[in-house]
N, C-alpha and C positions, 0 to 999 in steps of 0.2 A: 874648678869649679865646674868644667864641661863634664867629667863622667858623672856627676851628681844629676844635671839635668838631663841627660841621656836615661839614666834609669828611671827616671819620675816619668818621662813620656812611656817607657815601656810598664810600667805598672798602670797607667792609665787606659793603657789597650787592652789591658787583660779583661775588663769587665764587657767590652764590646766583642772580643773574641768569644767568651763565654753565651754570650746574649744569640749569637749567631747560631752556634751550638746547638744550644736549647730549642730555638725554632726549628731546624733542621729535624732534631729528634721528635719534636711534637708532630710536625708532618708527616713523618715517616711512621708513628704511632696510630694517629688518626687513619691514615691509608690501610695500615694493615689489620686496623679494626673492621674498616669498612669492605676490605675484601674478604674477611672471614665470614661477615653477615651475609654476602652475597653468595659466597660458597655453600653455607645452611640454609641459606632460602632455595637455591637451585636445587640440592639434594632431597628437598622433601617431596615424595610424591604426590602427583597431581591427581584431584580427585574429580571424577565426572560426576557433574549434577544430576538428580534424578530425570531432568529436561534442559536440553540446550540446544539451540538453534544455530547451526552452521551454513554459511554463504558463500557458496563457491563461485568466483566470476572468473571466466574465462579460463577455468581449469586451476585457479591457485586456490588451495585451501587453507583456510585460516585456523583450522581447528589443529590441535597438536597432533594426532593421530589421524593421519590422511587416509583417505578410502583405498579401497585397491588398487592398482597400478591401471586395471582395464577402464577405470573411472576418469582417470587424466588425459586430457587432450594431449595429443601428440605422443601416444604410447608407441612402441617398437611395432613392427609389421608383423611378428610373431604372434603377440596376442590378440591384434587385430584378426589372423588368420584362424586362430583357434576360438574366439568367439563368434565368427562370422557364421558357424555352422548352427550356432543358439539362436539365432534370431529367425523368426518365420520368414516365410516366404510373402506371406500377405502385410507384413509390418514394413514400417516406415524405416529406410536404409538413410542414414546420414552420412557422408564421407567429408569428417571434420578437417581434414587436411586440404582440400578443395575448395577453398574460400577465396573471395575476391580481396581487394584491398581494402575495402568497407567492412570486411568480417561476414558478407552476405554469402549464401550458398548458391551455386548456380541451378538454376530450373532443372537441367538434364540431369542431375545428379540424383534427384528423387525418385524413388519407386514405392509408392504408398498404394497400400490396398484401398477398397472401395470405404467409404464412412459406412455403409451400412453393414460391413464384415467387421468392423470394430465396434459396432453399436450392439450387437451381439454379446458381446463381453460384459457391457453394463448394465444389467437390469435396474430397475426403479429401485429406490430404498420401501423396504417395508417396514411398517411400523409395528416393533414387540414389544409385548408385556402394557399394551395401552398407551404406549410413549412414541409419539411421530418423530421419526428423524429429521425427515427433510417434507415438507409439504408438497402434495401432488402438483401444485401450479408452479413451484419453483423446477420441476423438472422438464420443463419445456423445451431448454438448451439442448437435454439430451435426449431428445425423441426426434422423431423424423420433421423436415422442413412442411411446413404448409405452402401452399402455391404462391401467398402473398410473399412469406419470406425469401423465396426462391427466387423472385424479383429482383430482390435487394440484396446482393451479395457484400458480406462483410468481412470475407476471408477466410482463412483456416489457420488454426492453433495447431503447432507440434510441439510435443512433449514426451517424457518417458518418467515412467515410475518403478521404482525398485525399492525392497525393503532390505535392509542389512541385518540379518540375524544375529551375527555375532556383537554389532555394537548396540542391538534394537532400535535402530534408527530407520525412518521411513524418509526416503530422498526422493525430490521432485526434481527434475530438472526442465527446464522452460527453454525449448531450442528455438524456436521461431516461429513469425507468424506470416501469412504471405496472402497479397491481393487485398489489403485493407484499403477501406476507402478514403479519399482526401478530404482532411477536415479542413484545410487552409484553402481558402477560394483564389486567394492571388496566387500563391507557388504551387497550388495542387500537389499538395502532398501532406504529410504528418509528420508529428514527432511522438511515435508512439512509446508506450511502457505498459507494463502489465502488473495489476495487484492480483495476488492471491491469499484466500485463508480457507481454513478447514473448518467444514460445517459438521456439526451444529452447534461445537461452543463458540467459534468465533474468535477464539485467542491468539490463536498463531496466523498472523497477518505479516505478508511479505509484499513487497515490490522488485521488479527488476529497476535499471536504468532506464534514462531515457536517450533514444538514438534519434536523431536529428535528419529531418527531409529523408523518409523513405517510407515507402509500402510495403517492405519486406524486411522488415527486422529481424536480423538474427542474434538473440540474447546470448544463447550459451550459458545462461546462469543457473546454477545449481543449489536448491535450499535443502537442507537435512535437519529433520526433525529427529531428537533423541529423546528417550524416555516413553513414545507411544508403543505399547505391546502390539503385537502382530493381530491377536484375536481383538482388538479393537478397531483396526483398519476398516474393517467389513461394516462398523456403523459409521463410519464416516463420507464425506462427501468434499471434493474440492471445488471451488468455486475461485474462477480466473475473469479479472475484468478487465478489458482492452480499452484503454485510454490515449488521446491524444494531449500532450503538455501545451498548455496555453499560458504566456506570460503574463497576458495584460487580463485575462478573465479566468472562471473558473475552467479546470480541464475539460476537455470534450470527451462525452463515453462513446467507444464505438460499438461495444457490445459485450456481449458476455460468455463464458461457456461453464457449464455445470457438469461434473464428473460424479456421479454416484459409485462408491468403490464398493458395494456389496457385489460379490460376485466375481470379482476379479483377483485372478491368482497369482502372487508374486512369490512364489515358491522358486521358479525356475528363473530368478534372476529379473533384468531391465525388460520392461514392455514399452516398447515404443509405441505412442498413439498419436492421433491426430483427431480434431473435432471442426467442425464448422462452426463459425461465430455467429450467434445471433443476436437479436436486437434485444436490448435490456429492456427486461418488464417492469416499468414502472407504474407501480401500483398503490392506492392508498392503504396504508397499514393503520389499522387501529392500536397497533404497539405503539405507534411513533409519537403518540400524544398530543395535544392542542397547544393552541397559543393564541392568546387574547390581543387583538390589535386595536389600536383606536387610529383613525385617519380624520385630517381636516385640510380642505383645500381652499386657499385665498386665493381668489381671482383678481382682487386688486393689487397684490403684491406679486402676484405668480410664484407663491411658494407651498409646499406640501409639508403639515405637520404629521410625524409620526409617532406614536406613543407605543412603546412595548409595556404592556401592562403586565400580563401573567403568562405563567407555561403550568401545564398539567399533566399528570399522567404520563411523565415520560420514561421510557424504559430504562432500567436498570444497567450498570456497568458490570460487565463480565467480571474484573478482578476484584473492585471495591466494594460492590455491591450495592453502590449509589452513584449518580453522575453528578458532576459538576457543571454547570449547565451555563451559557452566555450564548446571546443572539447578536449574530451578525446580519447588519441590515444594508444592501447594496440598492443603489438607484440606478437604472438603466434607461438611455434613451436610444430609441430603435437599435435594441439588442446591445448596446457599447455601454458596458458602465462607468458612469460619470461620478459617481461620489458612493463613499462607504462609511459606515459607521459601526461601531459594538457598543454594546452593553457590558456592566461589570458581572464577573463572575460568580456565580452563588453556589457556596461549597455544599456538597453533601444533601440534596434534597431532589425529589421528583416533581416537587409544585414548587416553583421559583418563582418570587414576586420582584419584577423589575421595576417598574413605573418611572422609565426613562424615556425623555422626550429628545426628539431630534427634527429638526428643521431642514428642508432641503430646496435650494432655489431651481425651479423649473426653468430651463434654458427655452422652452417654447412657449406660445401660448396654446393652453389647453393639455389635457393630458391623455390625448389620445395615443401617442407614442411613447409615453411614460408607463414603466411597470417596477415594482418594489420588490425585491427578493429577502427572504427571511431564512437566516439559515441558522438553526438551533444546533450548538456544537458542543462535546464534552470536553472541557478543558484537561490535558493531560501533560504532566512533566515530563521532559526527555523524549517524546515522540510527537507526532503529526496529531491534533486535534480531530478526534471521530465526528463526523457529522452525524447528530440524533434524528432530523428532521428537516423538511424544508416547506415553504410555503411561497407562494408566486401571488402576489395581487397585480392586475392590470386590465386593460381592456379586452386583451385576448386570452384570460384566464377564463377555466372552466368553471361552472358549480358556484360555490359560496366567494370564491375569490373574484370573479366575474361581477355578481351582484352586488358585493362591498365596495367595488369602483365604480359600477354604475351610481349607485347611492352620493358619495363623496363628489361626483361629478353633476348631479342632478341638484344637489343641495348644498353649495359651496358655503364656507364660514360656518360649517355644523361640524362637529365630533362626533364621530360614528364609530362606534366599537363593536366588535365583534369577535366570537370565537373560531377557530378555524383548526381543523383536524391537519396535522403536518403527514407530507408524505414521504417517500424513503429519498435519502439524499442520492 
């Protein structure tokens, strides 16, 4: 009887062994299939799209095809010696290897020509065929500084321009800024970063990273724009906006720089340039649209009722042709934001109807130190929402904004509505 029981046990173990081998075979087959699919996918040639933007941070190129070796930071000394003779004497020279621990350049390493010498390279943009490329008022930052602007120094921006004919790519390298003003009164420093866009289309918008607590930030960031023909470069202009990051409120605008590219020859390789940062020209623009606001101050309950009614004549979006507007309402007390609200988004319309009411508690008696900021923004998925226009109502506001505020102070418990033109954000 013993041999018969042993054979039954061996017979019962056969399905278990077969199941184990089947599982190993299935795992091997799936792994082999996945490996074959990956090999086929990697073997396909990568096609360069008609337009592609590339950002190089600290010399690391994220695009599969890297630029020339002379564009990489830390290139060998032989390449630097060869390219040294190609740089004009009056151009800015940067020794990228001699930076301190914070990534900043020593002041003694700069040999920059005067800004007047570089000004002659970039004449004003002209209008061809009745189509104005850039308005004459916007060329303020590229012309000579007035006596009032010379008194308020906002620093200098250093950058370089290059066109890669082999890849049909326009390359902008934001090197550094020097002598920025302190926007934080407590620490007497700033947290600067730079926004850049290509005019007049305003499609290609980029920005650098934020550098903490410095007035001489060294960015060393390269932005590459593919699909821009060299013949089109002469019709474009670069607009740099220098800002200081603020964690608790809107970022402070330090200044701006505008560079018309008409007359700039990029056939000889990289061109190093510097420009004085000028005060941002904040002016009213009829193209920003209008906003209908109703206000009511309740002196008994010390509350302010704000009704965002309508918006009209909002500018069209560059990509879709229509904007998706919404309104952000910020309440300030002594220049400190104490409350914020926002309306719903209205899809694809330049004339939005909101009809949304907000009630704010006023922390003080009276409205002398209170102001309300309205930001009309375009909702965009996957990127930061762009400011379409801005409106400030308060005792210190000028024009219609100050008059509207005075009326609600003189006539409490009365709802007063008015149209206001939006300013540039």
